[in-house]
Structure formats: structure tokens, C-alpha cells
C-alpha angles and dihedrals in degrees: 000000000000128000118229123203114222102190094179093058092033097234145108117228136194126193114228112185092324095317128104127240116186149190114205123204143173128215122230124171092342094307124113117228111202101213108168142011127194138180118183107269097243090053096053123112094038100094096261093120093055091047090049093051095044092047088048089053090050093047096049090046090050088053092050101253131135118205146201117223109226098161112083094227093050089049090052094051091047093051094050093067130048087208091082101044096101094045107037122053 
């Protein structure tokens, strides 16, 4: 599963069996604020949310961004791994 960056809609998306999971963001002073994450309700509880968020972190890092986790779930995923400390506030 690959994450796509839709800059026009300010979100990262991931296809899960033909359905879309997403992380929304807003830009402010060159910093990305990760405001919301969503996995379709019937696909929750299977680890897709964590994969989505971690792949989003990798993608935004690859593209040269740093980010601030606003969404509680995104904050939780970021805190659980030292790997993201320098990228996600």
C-alpha cells in the first residue's frame, strides 16, 4: 500500500482494497500541520491507521517537510517511535 500526496486537497491518501484512508493537513509558515486521520469504519482495528500515518511520515520526510501532529491519533503514533522525533512535533 502506497501513500499518495494530494497537495491541492492538502492530504495524503492510501488505497485499502479500493477504499480511501486519509491524513489531512494544513500549511502554515512552511510547516505542515497534520490535523485529521481517517480509515473507513469497517476497516478499523486492523492496523491500517498506523500504516497510513507511518507511511505519511515517510512520504512527507521524503518530500522535505517537517510536521506538527495536531490529531490525537497521529500524535500517539509519532510518540511511539523515536524515528519520528526530529520530523514530527
